[in-house]
C-alpha angles and dihedrals in degrees: 000000000000118000113242123225110253117240094201120062117244088241092058092045093054091043092055092043090052091047091051093043097244096109090100091058091048093049094048104033107012134242092300090069095059111105122246090245092054090046088053090050089051092052091048090051092048091050090051091050091049092048091050091049092050092048091050091049091049094049089054091050093056097053 
């Protein structure tokens, strides 16, 4: 199976994992041990961060 290129940086993934309290699982067992629910929560958080970033960029463009 070919490895896909990650859209999120590793730094962002670890930051979100730490924020959601799953960084211990990642450190001890790897990303494969993170539950589907927690992965979904990580994706939701990443989308929220991206939306906030875009909103911030757009507000600066209209000034």
